[in-house]
PDB file of the backbone (N, CA, C, O) and the ligand in Angstrom, with CONECT records:
HET     ZN  A 101       1
ATOM      1  N   MET A   1      15.863  12.182 -36.122  1.00  0.00           N
ATOM      2  CA  MET A   1      15.368  11.516 -34.924  1.00  0.00           C
ATOM      3  C   MET A   1      16.154  11.974 -33.696  1.00  0.00           C
ATOM      4  O   MET A   1      17.325  12.347 -33.775  1.00  0.00           O
ATOM      5  N   VAL A   2      15.477  11.930 -32.587  1.00  0.00           N
ATOM      6  CA  VAL A   2      16.091  12.313 -31.323  1.00  0.00           C
ATOM      7  C   VAL A   2      15.990  11.139 -30.357  1.00  0.00           C
ATOM      8  O   VAL A   2      14.929  10.535 -30.199  1.00  0.00           O
ATOM      9  N   ASN A   3      17.105  10.829 -29.718  1.00  0.00           N
ATOM     10  CA  ASN A   3      17.067   9.813 -28.676  1.00  0.00           C
ATOM     11  C   ASN A   3      17.352  10.493 -27.343  1.00  0.00           C
ATOM     12  O   ASN A   3      18.433  11.042 -27.127  1.00  0.00           O
ATOM     13  N   ILE A   4      16.387  10.448 -26.475  1.00  0.00           N
ATOM     14  CA  ILE A   4      16.481  11.170 -25.208  1.00  0.00           C
ATOM     15  C   ILE A   4      17.677  10.722 -24.388  1.00  0.00           C
ATOM     16  O   ILE A   4      18.185  11.473 -23.556  1.00  0.00           O
ATOM     17  N   ARG A   5      18.118   9.518 -24.619  1.00  0.00           N
ATOM     18  CA  ARG A   5      19.253   9.017 -23.839  1.00  0.00           C
ATOM     19  C   ARG A   5      20.573   9.649 -24.262  1.00  0.00           C
ATOM     20  O   ARG A   5      21.591   9.478 -23.592  1.00  0.00           O
ATOM     21  N   GLU A   6      20.554  10.372 -25.366  1.00  0.00           N
ATOM     22  CA  GLU A   6      21.760  11.075 -25.776  1.00  0.00           C
ATOM     23  C   GLU A   6      21.877  12.433 -25.090  1.00  0.00           C
ATOM     24  O   GLU A   6      22.855  13.157 -25.278  1.00  0.00           O
ATOM     25  N   PHE A   7      20.880  12.760 -24.308  1.00  0.00           N
ATOM     26  CA  PHE A   7      20.886  14.037 -23.600  1.00  0.00           C
ATOM     27  C   PHE A   7      21.248  13.831 -22.136  1.00  0.00           C
ATOM     28  O   PHE A   7      20.895  12.826 -21.519  1.00  0.00           O
ATOM     29  N   SER A   8      21.946  14.788 -21.616  1.00  0.00           N
ATOM     30  CA  SER A   8      22.164  14.828 -20.176  1.00  0.00           C
ATOM     31  C   SER A   8      21.432  16.038 -19.636  1.00  0.00           C
ATOM     32  O   SER A   8      21.522  17.132 -20.191  1.00  0.00           O
ATOM     33  N   VAL A   9      20.716  15.836 -18.563  1.00  0.00           N
ATOM     34  CA  VAL A   9      19.991  16.935 -17.944  1.00  0.00           C
ATOM     35  C   VAL A   9      20.628  17.217 -16.590  1.00  0.00           C
ATOM     36  O   VAL A   9      20.658  16.366 -15.701  1.00  0.00           O
ATOM     37  N   LYS A  10      21.127  18.420 -16.463  1.00  0.00           N
ATOM     38  CA  LYS A  10      21.829  18.789 -15.247  1.00  0.00           C
ATOM     39  C   LYS A  10      21.023  19.849 -14.509  1.00  0.00           C
ATOM     40  O   LYS A  10      20.459  20.768 -15.102  1.00  0.00           O
ATOM     41  N   CYS A  11      20.991  19.685 -13.214  1.00  0.00           N
ATOM     42  CA  CYS A  11      20.242  20.618 -12.387  1.00  0.00           C
ATOM     43  C   CYS A  11      21.028  21.908 -12.182  1.00  0.00           C
ATOM     44  O   CYS A  11      22.215  21.884 -11.858  1.00  0.00           O
ATOM     45  N   GLY A  12      20.353  23.019 -12.373  1.00  0.00           N
ATOM     46  CA  GLY A  12      21.006  24.300 -12.173  1.00  0.00           C
ATOM     47  C   GLY A  12      21.159  24.676 -10.723  1.00  0.00           C
ATOM     48  O   GLY A  12      21.862  25.630 -10.389  1.00  0.00           O
ATOM     49  N   ASN A  13      20.507  23.934  -9.867  1.00  0.00           N
ATOM     50  CA  ASN A  13      20.569  24.241  -8.437  1.00  0.00           C
ATOM     51  C   ASN A  13      21.683  23.470  -7.733  1.00  0.00           C
ATOM     52  O   ASN A  13      22.496  24.054  -7.017  1.00  0.00           O
ATOM     53  N   CYS A  14      21.713  22.136  -7.944  1.00  0.00           N
ATOM     54  CA  CYS A  14      22.703  21.331  -7.235  1.00  0.00           C
ATOM     55  C   CYS A  14      23.872  20.923  -8.134  1.00  0.00           C
ATOM     56  O   CYS A  14      24.840  20.327  -7.661  1.00  0.00           O
ATOM     57  N   GLN A  15      23.785  21.243  -9.427  1.00  0.00           N
ATOM     58  CA  GLN A  15      24.878  20.978 -10.365  1.00  0.00           C
ATOM     59  C   GLN A  15      25.177  19.496 -10.559  1.00  0.00           C
ATOM     60  O   GLN A  15      26.292  19.131 -10.931  1.00  0.00           O
ATOM     61  N   THR A  16      24.191  18.645 -10.310  1.00  0.00           N
ATOM     62  CA  THR A  16      24.372  17.223 -10.607  1.00  0.00           C
ATOM     63  C   THR A  16      23.380  16.808 -11.691  1.00  0.00           C
ATOM     64  O   THR A  16      22.401  17.500 -11.970  1.00  0.00           O
ATOM     65  N   TYR A  17      23.665  15.670 -12.280  1.00  0.00           N
ATOM     66  CA  TYR A  17      22.794  15.193 -13.344  1.00  0.00           C
ATOM     67  C   TYR A  17      21.494  14.645 -12.776  1.00  0.00           C
ATOM     68  O   TYR A  17      21.472  13.963 -11.751  1.00  0.00           O
ATOM     69  N   GLN A  18      20.444  14.958 -13.455  1.00  0.00           N
ATOM     70  CA  GLN A  18      19.143  14.471 -13.028  1.00  0.00           C
ATOM     71  C   GLN A  18      18.851  13.124 -13.690  1.00  0.00           C
ATOM     72  O   GLN A  18      19.385  12.793 -14.749  1.00  0.00           O
ATOM     73  N   THR A  19      17.990  12.368 -13.031  1.00  0.00           N
ATOM     74  CA  THR A  19      17.668  11.015 -13.468  1.00  0.00           C
ATOM     75  C   THR A  19      16.304  10.985 -14.153  1.00  0.00           C
ATOM     76  O   THR A  19      15.340  11.593 -13.688  1.00  0.00           O
ATOM     77  N   LEU A  20      16.250  10.267 -15.260  1.00  0.00           N
ATOM     78  CA  LEU A  20      14.985  10.088 -15.954  1.00  0.00           C
ATOM     79  C   LEU A  20      14.058   9.252 -15.083  1.00  0.00           C
ATOM     80  O   LEU A  20      14.363   8.102 -14.767  1.00  0.00           O
ATOM     81  N   SER A  21      12.939   9.825 -14.703  1.00  0.00           N
ATOM     82  CA  SER A  21      12.102   9.181 -13.697  1.00  0.00           C
ATOM     83  C   SER A  21      10.704   8.838 -14.192  1.00  0.00           C
ATOM     84  O   SER A  21      10.027   7.991 -13.610  1.00  0.00           O
ATOM     85  N   ALA A  22      10.278   9.482 -15.246  1.00  0.00           N
ATOM     86  CA  ALA A  22       8.912   9.218 -15.710  1.00  0.00           C
ATOM     87  C   ALA A  22       8.778   9.585 -17.171  1.00  0.00           C
ATOM     88  O   ALA A  22       9.535  10.391 -17.711  1.00  0.00           O
ATOM     89  N   TYR A  23       7.804   8.977 -17.783  1.00  0.00           N
ATOM     90  CA  TYR A  23       7.532   9.231 -19.191  1.00  0.00           C
ATOM     91  C   TYR A  23       6.033   9.215 -19.396  1.00  0.00           C
ATOM     92  O   TYR A  23       5.334   8.341 -18.885  1.00  0.00           O
ATOM     93  N   THR A  24       5.559  10.162 -20.127  1.00  0.00           N
ATOM     94  CA  THR A  24       4.141  10.159 -20.450  1.00  0.00           C
ATOM     95  C   THR A  24       3.969  10.793 -21.820  1.00  0.00           C
ATOM     96  O   THR A  24       4.847  11.509 -22.303  1.00  0.00           O
ATOM     97  N   ARG A  25       2.852  10.527 -22.426  1.00  0.00           N
ATOM     98  CA  ARG A  25       2.600  11.128 -23.725  1.00  0.00           C
ATOM     99  C   ARG A  25       1.464  12.121 -23.598  1.00  0.00           C
ATOM    100  O   ARG A  25       0.398  11.815 -23.062  1.00  0.00           O
ATOM    101  N   VAL A  26       1.717  13.313 -24.103  1.00  0.00           N
ATOM    102  CA  VAL A  26       0.713  14.362 -24.058  1.00  0.00           C
ATOM    103  C   VAL A  26       0.539  14.885 -25.469  1.00  0.00           C
ATOM    104  O   VAL A  26       1.386  15.619 -25.977  1.00  0.00           O
ATOM    105  N   GLY A  27      -0.549  14.509 -26.095  1.00  0.00           N
ATOM    106  CA  GLY A  27      -0.794  14.949 -27.459  1.00  0.00           C
ATOM    107  C   GLY A  27       0.293  14.470 -28.384  1.00  0.00           C
ATOM    108  O   GLY A  27       0.558  13.271 -28.476  1.00  0.00           O
ATOM    109  N   GLU A  28       0.927  15.403 -29.073  1.00  0.00           N
ATOM    110  CA  GLU A  28       1.955  15.069 -30.040  1.00  0.00           C
ATOM    111  C   GLU A  28       3.313  14.850 -29.388  1.00  0.00           C
ATOM    112  O   GLU A  28       4.275  14.464 -30.053  1.00  0.00           O
ATOM    113  N   TYR A  29       3.385  15.096 -28.097  1.00  0.00           N
ATOM    114  CA  TYR A  29       4.685  15.086 -27.428  1.00  0.00           C
ATOM    115  C   TYR A  29       4.851  13.932 -26.444  1.00  0.00           C
ATOM    116  O   TYR A  29       3.911  13.522 -25.764  1.00  0.00           O
ATOM    117  N   ASN A  30       6.070  13.430 -26.397  1.00  0.00           N
ATOM    118  CA  ASN A  30       6.471  12.562 -25.302  1.00  0.00           C
ATOM    119  C   ASN A  30       7.130  13.453 -24.259  1.00  0.00           C
ATOM    120  O   ASN A  30       8.025  14.236 -24.573  1.00  0.00           O
ATOM    121  N   VAL A  31       6.690  13.329 -23.045  1.00  0.00           N
ATOM    122  CA  VAL A  31       7.193  14.195 -21.984  1.00  0.00           C
ATOM    123  C   VAL A  31       7.980  13.351 -20.986  1.00  0.00           C
ATOM    124  O   VAL A  31       7.445  12.438 -20.357  1.00  0.00           O
ATOM    125  N   TYR A  32       9.255  13.678 -20.859  1.00  0.00           N
ATOM    126  CA  TYR A  32      10.139  12.963 -19.950  1.00  0.00           C
ATOM    127  C   TYR A  32      10.387  13.825 -18.719  1.00  0.00           C
ATOM    128  O   TYR A  32      10.658  15.021 -18.822  1.00  0.00           O
ATOM    129  N   SER A  33      10.290  13.201 -17.571  1.00  0.00           N
ATOM    130  CA  SER A  33      10.549  13.916 -16.319  1.00  0.00           C
ATOM    131  C   SER A  33      11.911  13.522 -15.766  1.00  0.00           C
ATOM    132  O   SER A  33      12.245  12.340 -15.689  1.00  0.00           O
ATOM    133  N   TYR A  34      12.665  14.491 -15.398  1.00  0.00           N
ATOM    134  CA  TYR A  34      13.970  14.270 -14.773  1.00  0.00           C
ATOM    135  C   TYR A  34      13.948  14.846 -13.365  1.00  0.00           C
ATOM    136  O   TYR A  34      13.416  15.929 -13.120  1.00  0.00           O
ATOM    137  N   GLU A  35      14.543  14.088 -12.446  1.00  0.00           N
ATOM    138  CA  GLU A  35      14.548  14.539 -11.060  1.00  0.00           C
ATOM    139  C   GLU A  35      15.936  14.401 -10.456  1.00  0.00           C
ATOM    140  O   GLU A  35      16.718  13.535 -10.847  1.00  0.00           O
ATOM    141  N   CYS A  36      16.223  15.259  -9.510  1.00  0.00           N
ATOM    142  CA  CYS A  36      17.449  15.136  -8.716  1.00  0.00           C
ATOM    143  C   CYS A  36      17.293  13.971  -7.746  1.00  0.00           C
ATOM    144  O   CYS A  36      16.225  13.746  -7.177  1.00  0.00           O
ATOM    145  N   GLU A  37      18.369  13.252  -7.580  1.00  0.00           N
ATOM    146  CA  GLU A  37      18.346  12.155  -6.609  1.00  0.00           C
ATOM    147  C   GLU A  37      19.328  12.462  -5.493  1.00  0.00           C
ATOM    148  O   GLU A  37      20.355  11.799  -5.353  1.00  0.00           O
ATOM    149  N   ASN A  38      19.013  13.435  -4.730  1.00  0.00           N
ATOM    150  CA  ASN A  38      19.868  13.785  -3.591  1.00  0.00           C
ATOM    151  C   ASN A  38      19.022  14.523  -2.558  1.00  0.00           C
ATOM    152  O   ASN A  38      17.824  14.740  -2.739  1.00  0.00           O
ATOM    153  N   ASP A  39      19.671  14.888  -1.501  1.00  0.00           N
ATOM    154  CA  ASP A  39      18.955  15.572  -0.425  1.00  0.00           C
ATOM    155  C   ASP A  39      19.048  17.081  -0.537  1.00  0.00           C
ATOM    156  O   ASP A  39      18.567  17.817   0.325  1.00  0.00           O
ATOM    157  N   ILE A  40      19.672  17.527  -1.610  1.00  0.00           N
ATOM    158  CA  ILE A  40      19.854  18.958  -1.768  1.00  0.00           C
ATOM    159  C   ILE A  40      18.584  19.608  -2.314  1.00  0.00           C
ATOM    160  O   ILE A  40      18.136  20.653  -1.841  1.00  0.00           O
ATOM    161  N   CYS A  41      18.027  18.952  -3.321  1.00  0.00           N
ATOM    162  CA  CYS A  41      16.908  19.565  -4.023  1.00  0.00           C
ATOM    163  C   CYS A  41      15.569  18.939  -3.655  1.00  0.00           C
ATOM    164  O   CYS A  41      15.467  17.742  -3.386  1.00  0.00           O
ATOM    165  N   ASP A  42      14.577  19.765  -3.652  1.00  0.00           N
ATOM    166  CA  ASP A  42      13.202  19.305  -3.548  1.00  0.00           C
ATOM    167  C   ASP A  42      12.742  18.985  -4.969  1.00  0.00           C
ATOM    168  O   ASP A  42      12.620  19.881  -5.805  1.00  0.00           O
ATOM    169  N   VAL A  43      12.486  17.704  -5.238  1.00  0.00           N
ATOM    170  CA  VAL A  43      12.154  17.317  -6.619  1.00  0.00           C
ATOM    171  C   VAL A  43      10.905  18.026  -7.135  1.00  0.00           C
ATOM    172  O   VAL A  43      10.733  18.204  -8.341  1.00  0.00           O
ATOM    173  N   GLU A  44      10.053  18.422  -6.224  1.00  0.00           N
ATOM    174  CA  GLU A  44       8.851  19.128  -6.658  1.00  0.00           C
ATOM    175  C   GLU A  44       9.185  20.513  -7.209  1.00  0.00           C
ATOM    176  O   GLU A  44       8.392  21.124  -7.926  1.00  0.00           O
ATOM    177  N   VAL A  45      10.365  20.986  -6.859  1.00  0.00           N
ATOM    178  CA  VAL A  45      10.770  22.319  -7.294  1.00  0.00           C
ATOM    179  C   VAL A  45      11.707  22.245  -8.506  1.00  0.00           C
ATOM    180  O   VAL A  45      11.627  23.065  -9.420  1.00  0.00           O
ATOM    181  N   THR A  46      12.580  21.258  -8.492  1.00  0.00           N
ATOM    182  CA  THR A  46      13.630  21.231  -9.520  1.00  0.00           C
ATOM    183  C   THR A  46      13.370  20.233 -10.639  1.00  0.00           C
ATOM    184  O   THR A  46      14.188  20.100 -11.549  1.00  0.00           O
ATOM    185  N   ARG A  47      12.254  19.537 -10.585  1.00  0.00           N
ATOM    186  CA  ARG A  47      11.933  18.582 -11.643  1.00  0.00           C
ATOM    187  C   ARG A  47      11.974  19.269 -13.012  1.00  0.00           C
ATOM    188  O   ARG A  47      11.493  20.389 -13.184  1.00  0.00           O
ATOM    189  N   THR A  48      12.565  18.557 -13.978  1.00  0.00           N
ATOM    190  CA  THR A  48      12.658  19.078 -15.332  1.00  0.00           C
ATOM    191  C   THR A  48      11.791  18.237 -16.258  1.00  0.00           C
ATOM    192  O   THR A  48      11.811  17.008 -16.200  1.00  0.00           O
ATOM    193  N   LEU A  49      11.039  18.904 -17.101  1.00  0.00           N
ATOM    194  CA  LEU A  49      10.234  18.202 -18.092  1.00  0.00           C
ATOM    195  C   LEU A  49      10.810  18.482 -19.471  1.00  0.00           C
ATOM    196  O   LEU A  49      10.981  19.634 -19.868  1.00  0.00           O
ATOM    197  N   VAL A  50      11.106  17.406 -20.191  1.00  0.00           N
ATOM    198  CA  VAL A  50      11.628  17.546 -21.552  1.00  0.00           C
ATOM    199  C   VAL A  50      10.590  16.991 -22.511  1.00  0.00           C
ATOM    200  O   VAL A  50      10.180  15.835 -22.404  1.00  0.00           O
ATOM    201  N   GLU A  51      10.177  17.819 -23.439  1.00  0.00           N
ATOM    202  CA  GLU A  51       9.165  17.401 -24.401  1.00  0.00           C
ATOM    203  C   GLU A  51       9.819  17.118 -25.746  1.00  0.00           C
ATOM    204  O   GLU A  51      10.582  17.930 -26.269  1.00  0.00           O
ATOM    205  N   VAL A  52       9.504  15.957 -26.290  1.00  0.00           N
ATOM    206  CA  VAL A  52      10.031  15.571 -27.603  1.00  0.00           C
ATOM    207  C   VAL A  52       8.850  15.216 -28.502  1.00  0.00           C
ATOM    208  O   VAL A  52       7.975  14.435 -28.127  1.00  0.00           O
ATOM    209  N   LEU A  53       8.845  15.795 -29.670  1.00  0.00           N
ATOM    210  CA  LEU A  53       7.787  15.436 -30.620  1.00  0.00           C
ATOM    211  C   LEU A  53       7.807  13.924 -30.852  1.00  0.00           C
ATOM    212  O   LEU A  53       8.857  13.350 -31.139  1.00  0.00           O
ATOM    213  N   HIS A  54       6.656  13.289 -30.729  1.00  0.00           N
ATOM    214  CA  HIS A  54       6.586  11.834 -30.818  1.00  0.00           C
ATOM    215  C   HIS A  54       7.193  11.307 -32.119  1.00  0.00           C
ATOM    216  O   HIS A  54       7.875  10.283 -32.125  1.00  0.00           O
ATOM    217  N   GLU A  55       6.944  11.998 -33.186  1.00  0.00           N
ATOM    218  CA  GLU A  55       7.380  11.475 -34.482  1.00  0.00           C
ATOM    219  C   GLU A  55       8.893  11.496 -34.678  1.00  0.00           C
ATOM    220  O   GLU A  55       9.415  10.808 -35.556  1.00  0.00           O
ATOM    221  N   ILE A  56       9.587  12.266 -33.880  1.00  0.00           N
ATOM    222  CA  ILE A  56      11.053  12.260 -33.992  1.00  0.00           C
ATOM    223  C   ILE A  56      11.701  11.597 -32.781  1.00  0.00           C
ATOM    224  O   ILE A  56      12.921  11.643 -32.620  1.00  0.00           O
ATOM    225  N   ASP A  57      10.883  10.981 -31.931  1.00  0.00           N
ATOM    226  CA  ASP A  57      11.412  10.411 -30.694  1.00  0.00           C
ATOM    227  C   ASP A  57      11.848   8.967 -30.907  1.00  0.00           C
ATOM    228  O   ASP A  57      11.047   8.035 -30.825  1.00  0.00           O
ATOM    229  N   ASP A  58      13.114   8.811 -31.178  1.00  0.00           N
ATOM    230  CA  ASP A  58      13.662   7.495 -31.461  1.00  0.00           C
ATOM    231  C   ASP A  58      13.628   6.596 -30.230  1.00  0.00           C
ATOM    232  O   ASP A  58      13.399   5.392 -30.345  1.00  0.00           O
ATOM    233  N   PHE A  59      13.850   7.161 -29.083  1.00  0.00           N
ATOM    234  CA  PHE A  59      13.891   6.365 -27.857  1.00  0.00           C
ATOM    235  C   PHE A  59      12.544   5.708 -27.566  1.00  0.00           C
ATOM    236  O   PHE A  59      12.484   4.512 -27.282  1.00  0.00           O
ATOM    237  N   ALA A  60      11.504   6.460 -27.634  1.00  0.00           N
ATOM    238  CA  ALA A  60      10.177   5.919 -27.329  1.00  0.00           C
ATOM    239  C   ALA A  60       9.741   4.896 -28.361  1.00  0.00           C
ATOM    240  O   ALA A  60       9.003   3.962 -28.047  1.00  0.00           O
ATOM    241  N   ASN A  61      10.199   5.072 -29.590  1.00  0.00           N
ATOM    242  CA  ASN A  61       9.812   4.139 -30.639  1.00  0.00           C
ATOM    243  C   ASN A  61      10.633   2.859 -30.611  1.00  0.00           C
ATOM    244  O   ASN A  61      10.180   1.806 -31.059  1.00  0.00           O
ATOM    245  N   ARG A  62      11.836   2.963 -30.082  1.00  0.00           N
ATOM    246  CA  ARG A  62      12.756   1.843 -30.189  1.00  0.00           C
ATOM    247  C   ARG A  62      12.832   0.981 -28.931  1.00  0.00           C
ATOM    248  O   ARG A  62      13.095  -0.218 -29.020  1.00  0.00           O
ATOM    249  N   ASP A  63      12.609   1.568 -27.783  1.00  0.00           N
ATOM    250  CA  ASP A  63      12.835   0.850 -26.536  1.00  0.00           C
ATOM    251  C   ASP A  63      11.526   0.510 -25.835  1.00  0.00           C
ATOM    252  O   ASP A  63      11.019   1.302 -25.041  1.00  0.00           O
ATOM    253  N   PRO A  64      10.985  -0.654 -26.124  1.00  0.00           N
ATOM    254  CA  PRO A  64       9.678  -1.014 -25.554  1.00  0.00           C
ATOM    255  C   PRO A  64       9.778  -1.458 -24.114  1.00  0.00           C
ATOM    256  O   PRO A  64       8.760  -1.607 -23.439  1.00  0.00           O
ATOM    257  N   ASN A  65      10.990  -1.673 -23.634  1.00  0.00           N
ATOM    258  CA  ASN A  65      11.154  -2.215 -22.296  1.00  0.00           C
ATOM    259  C   ASN A  65      11.067  -1.144 -21.219  1.00  0.00           C
ATOM    260  O   ASN A  65      10.810  -1.440 -20.052  1.00  0.00           O
ATOM    261  N   TRP A  66      11.281   0.091 -21.620  1.00  0.00           N
ATOM    262  CA  TRP A  66      11.179   1.163 -20.638  1.00  0.00           C
ATOM    263  C   TRP A  66      10.025   2.040 -21.030  1.00  0.00           C
ATOM    264  O   TRP A  66      10.149   2.896 -21.907  1.00  0.00           O
ATOM    265  N   ARG A  67       8.905   1.830 -20.385  1.00  0.00           N
ATOM    266  CA  ARG A  67       7.719   2.542 -20.832  1.00  0.00           C
ATOM    267  C   ARG A  67       7.251   3.602 -19.846  1.00  0.00           C
ATOM    268  O   ARG A  67       6.443   4.464 -20.191  1.00  0.00           O
ATOM    269  N   GLY A  68       7.754   3.540 -18.635  1.00  0.00           N
ATOM    270  CA  GLY A  68       7.254   4.530 -17.692  1.00  0.00           C
ATOM    271  C   GLY A  68       5.742   4.494 -17.673  1.00  0.00           C
ATOM    272  O   GLY A  68       5.145   3.446 -17.427  1.00  0.00           O
ATOM    273  N   GLY A  69       5.131   5.606 -17.927  1.00  0.00           N
ATOM    274  CA  GLY A  69       3.679   5.651 -17.949  1.00  0.00           C
ATOM    275  C   GLY A  69       3.112   5.488 -19.343  1.00  0.00           C
ATOM    276  O   GLY A  69       1.940   5.777 -19.587  1.00  0.00           O
ATOM    277  N   GLY A  70       3.951   5.022 -20.260  1.00  0.00           N
ATOM    278  CA  GLY A  70       3.505   4.902 -21.644  1.00  0.00           C
ATOM    279  C   GLY A  70       2.397   3.892 -21.801  1.00  0.00           C
ATOM    280  O   GLY A  70       2.297   2.942 -21.025  1.00  0.00           O
ATOM    281  N   LYS A  71       1.580   4.088 -22.783  1.00  0.00           N
ATOM    282  CA  LYS A  71       0.452   3.181 -22.945  1.00  0.00           C
ATOM    283  C   LYS A  71       0.521   2.357 -24.214  1.00  0.00           C
ATOM    284  O   LYS A  71      -0.209   1.376 -24.352  1.00  0.00           O
ATOM    285  N   HIS A  72       1.374   2.731 -25.132  1.00  0.00           N
ATOM    286  CA  HIS A  72       1.472   1.949 -26.361  1.00  0.00           C
ATOM    287  C   HIS A  72       2.574   0.921 -26.230  1.00  0.00           C
ATOM    288  O   HIS A  72       3.753   1.274 -26.205  1.00  0.00           O
ATOM    289  N   GLY A  73       2.211  -0.332 -26.148  1.00  0.00           N
ATOM    290  CA  GLY A  73       3.190  -1.372 -25.878  1.00  0.00           C
ATOM    291  C   GLY A  73       3.786  -1.999 -27.114  1.00  0.00           C
ATOM    292  O   GLY A  73       4.774  -2.726 -27.011  1.00  0.00           O
ATOM    293  N   ALA A  74       3.229  -1.747 -28.268  1.00  0.00           N
ATOM    294  CA  ALA A  74       3.658  -2.448 -29.468  1.00  0.00           C
ATOM    295  C   ALA A  74       4.988  -1.924 -29.979  1.00  0.00           C
ATOM    296  O   ALA A  74       5.104  -0.767 -30.384  1.00  0.00           O
ATOM    297  N   HIS A  75       5.970  -2.776 -29.954  1.00  0.00           N
ATOM    298  CA  HIS A  75       7.282  -2.392 -30.472  1.00  0.00           C
ATOM    299  C   HIS A  75       7.261  -2.421 -31.990  1.00  0.00           C
ATOM    300  O   HIS A  75       6.699  -3.328 -32.604  1.00  0.00           O
ATOM    301  N   GLY A  76       7.879  -1.418 -32.578  1.00  0.00           N
ATOM    302  CA  GLY A  76       7.976  -1.383 -34.031  1.00  0.00           C
ATOM    303  C   GLY A  76       6.696  -0.958 -34.710  1.00  0.00           C
ATOM    304  O   GLY A  76       6.585  -1.000 -35.935  1.00  0.00           O
ATOM    305  N   ASP A  77       5.752  -0.558 -33.928  1.00  0.00           N
ATOM    306  CA  ASP A  77       4.512  -0.068 -34.521  1.00  0.00           C
ATOM    307  C   ASP A  77       4.696   1.382 -34.924  1.00  0.00           C
ATOM    308  O   ASP A  77       4.465   2.301 -34.138  1.00  0.00           O
ATOM    309  N   GLU A  78       5.106   1.559 -36.131  1.00  0.00           N
ATOM    310  CA  GLU A  78       5.445   2.904 -36.596  1.00  0.00           C
ATOM    311  C   GLU A  78       4.216   3.604 -37.200  1.00  0.00           C
ATOM    312  O   GLU A  78       4.279   4.771 -37.586  1.00  0.00           O
ATOM    313  N   THR A  79       3.140   2.893 -37.270  1.00  0.00           N
ATOM    314  CA  THR A  79       1.968   3.489 -37.897  1.00  0.00           C
ATOM    315  C   THR A  79       1.313   4.504 -36.982  1.00  0.00           C
ATOM    316  O   THR A  79       1.505   4.483 -35.766  1.00  0.00           O
ATOM    317  N   SER A  80       0.575   5.347 -37.552  1.00  0.00           N
ATOM    318  CA  SER A  80      -0.095   6.384 -36.785  1.00  0.00           C
ATOM    319  C   SER A  80      -1.049   5.794 -35.775  1.00  0.00           C
ATOM    320  O   SER A  80      -1.727   4.804 -36.048  1.00  0.00           O
ATOM    321  N   GLN A  81      -1.101   6.408 -34.601  1.00  0.00           N
ATOM    322  CA  GLN A  81      -1.941   5.893 -33.532  1.00  0.00           C
ATOM    323  C   GLN A  81      -3.291   6.609 -33.470  1.00  0.00           C
ATOM    324  O   GLN A  81      -4.077   6.386 -32.550  1.00  0.00           O
ATOM    325  N   GLU A  82      -3.546   7.447 -34.430  1.00  0.00           N
ATOM    326  CA  GLU A  82      -4.841   8.104 -34.420  1.00  0.00           C
ATOM    327  C   GLU A  82      -5.913   7.056 -34.522  1.00  0.00           C
ATOM    328  O   GLU A  82      -7.099   7.385 -34.532  1.00  0.00           O
TER     329      GLU A  82
HETATM  330 ZN    ZN A 101      19.166  19.564  -8.098  1.00  0.00          ZN2+
END
C-alpha cells in the first residue's frame, strides 16, 4: 500500500515543498495535484500530478475526511466500485 502523505513533493523551480491541493480519480488511478504556494511559481506551470493506483492507495481508502474532488464517500468500502 502507498500513502500519499508519506511523500514530499518538492518543486524543481523554487525548491520548496508543494502543497496537496486537489484529488480526483481517473480510471484506475487516484490523481493528486500539488502546487507551489508562493509568488515565485506560476501554479499553472509548476503543478505536479501524482498518480497512484487506486487499489494500492491507502490514503484514499483510509481518510474519508479529505476527499478533494473525490466522489466515493463510503469509508471502509473496500469492495470494487465497478
Ligand atoms: Zn515552485
